[in-house]
C-alpha positions in Angstrom: 4.7 21.5 -5.1 3.7 19.6 -2.1 4.3 16.2 -2.6 2.5 13.5 -1.3 2.9 11.1 1.9 3.7 7.7 0.2 2.6 5.3 3.5 4.5 1.8 3.1 2.9 -1.5 4.4 5.0 -4.6 6.3 4.0 -7.4 7.3 4.4 -7.5 11.7 7.4 -9.9 11.6 6.4 -11.5 15.0 3.2 -12.9 13.1 2.9 -16.0 12.4 1.3 -17.7 9.0 0.5 -21.2 8.5 -1.6 -22.1 5.2 -4.6 -24.5 6.6 -5.9 -26.3 3.2 -6.1 -25.4 -0.3 -7.3 -22.1 0.7 -7.2 -21.0 4.1 -4.1 -19.2 5.7 -3.8 -18.0 9.6 -2.3 -15.2 10.6 -1.2 -15.3 14.4 -0.5 -12.6 16.8 1.1 -13.6 19.6 1.5 -10.1 21.3 -2.2 -9.8 21.5 -2.8 -13.4 21.3 -5.5 -13.2 18.4 -5.5 -14.4 14.7 -7.4 -13.7 11.6 -8.0 -16.5 9.0 -7.5 -15.0 5.3 -7.8 -16.3 2.1 -4.9 -17.5 -0.8 -5.6 -13.7 -2.5 -4.6 -12.5 1.0 -1.9 -14.5 1.2 -0.2 -13.4 -1.8 -0.6 -9.5 -0.3 1.1 -10.7 2.9 3.7 -12.1 1.0 4.3 -9.2 -1.1 4.6 -6.9 2.4 7.3 -8.8 3.6 9.3 -5.8 2.8 8.0 -2.6 2.9 5.6 -1.2 0.2 3.3 1.5 -0.9 -0.4 -0.1 -1.9 0.3 1.3 -5.3 2.7 -1.0 -5.6 1.0 -4.2 -3.9 -1.7 -3.3 -6.1 0.2 -3.6 -9.4 2.1 -7.0 -8.0 -1.4 -8.1 -7.5 -2.6 -7.3 -11.4 0.4 -9.3 -12.2 -0.6 -12.2 -10.6 -4.0 -12.2 -12.4 -4.9 -13.9 -15.6 -7.8 -11.5 -16.3 -7.0 -8.9 -13.9 -9.9 -6.9 -12.3 -10.3 -3.4 -12.6 -7.1 -1.9 -10.9 -9.8 0.7 -9.0 -11.5 -2.7 -7.4 -8.0 -3.9 -6.4 -7.0 -1.1 -4.9 -10.1 -1.1 -3.2 -9.7 -4.4 -1.9 -6.3 -4.0 -0.5 -6.7 -1.4 1.0 -9.5 -3.2 3.1 -7.7 -5.8 3.9 -4.4 -3.8 4.7 -7.0 -1.6 7.2 -8.2 -4.6 9.0 -4.7 -5.6 9.3 -3.6 -2.6 11.1 -6.6 -3.1 13.3 -5.0 -6.8 14.4 -1.7 -5.6 14.6 -0.7 -7.9 11.9 1.4 -4.9 10.0 3.4 -1.7 10.3 2.8 0.8 8.6 5.7 3.6 8.1 5.4 7.6 6.1 
């Protein structure tokens, strides 16, 4: 039996996070002098990855945060898309 590789995502500790208004969040990476603007749902994911977590752990935490959660597959896909974007901007660290 082959064990599948578990990937853990962790917020880059050099990246700053600033909340602007009710629903806008700025993630700034000083290493590349760039930022991205995200929403409050993305902020939850950002907080969840302050500690290394697998995508399944992040998904479970997101589903728990909703009063009426969408289907797990939808949540999982949205999280993967967001994490991929963070990786492209060097905002997260990935360990396997």
